[in-house]
N, C-alpha and C positions, 0 to 999 in steps of 0.2 A: 502493499498499499503506499501510496506516497501523499504527501502531503502537500498541497498546492498554496494554499492560505490559510492562515490563522487570525481570527478576530475577536479578541476578549472586549468585553463591555463591564464595567463596573457597574453593579446594581445596588439599590439601598440595601440594608442592612448588611452590606459586606458579600453576599453572594457575585460571584462572576457568570455572564453568561458567554458562552463560546462558542461561537462560529467557524467549524472546521470545512474548509472545500478540499476533498482527497480524491484519487484516482485508484480504484481498487475494485476487487470481486469479491463475490459472496464468500465467508470464511475466514477473510485476511484480518488478523488481527494488529492493534496499535497500542502501544504500552503509551499511556497520557502521561507520566512522568516523563519520559524520554521528550516530549512535547511540550513540559514546562506546566503542565495541568495538573498542579498538588492539590490534596483535599478530598472531600466526598462527594462524587457525582448524584444531585438528588432527582437528576431529570435528564434524559436521552433520546435524542430521536434523528431518525434517517430520513431522508428526503433525495429521489421522489419514493413516496411512499408505494410498499410493495407488500406483497404476501407475506415475505418474509423479512421481520425486524433487526435492529441490529440489536446485540445483545452486551451489556455490560458486566464484568466480572470485577466484584469489590476486593477479591481478593488479592489479585494482581496487578489492579487498576489499569484493566485495558478494556478497548471497545474492540466487539468481534462484528464486520459487516453484515449485513444480511442483503436482500435485493437481488439483483442478478448474476448470475452465474459468469458472464464476460465481466470483464476490465471495462469500467465507466467512470465518470464524474459524478461525485454525490456531496450532499452537503450533511454535515454532522450538529446537530445542534445540544449543546451540552449547559446544565446549570450546575454549578462548584459551589461548594459551601465552604 
């Protein structure tokens, strides 16, 4: 998986909203700490929406892509506290 762009936005009460533009395919994983995203993820969503959603693992702080089997550009939305 390749990160094309990362846009963090500070929210009220100290949370951070992060928009990640990535290029990847279903099943690829990204370590959020390696991307500078630390803390507990309290919301995550992958767009475009498909029958297979992304999966967050709090044990190792990774996101696994859902969506299409082929490599495409996607947007991942995260809220981190």
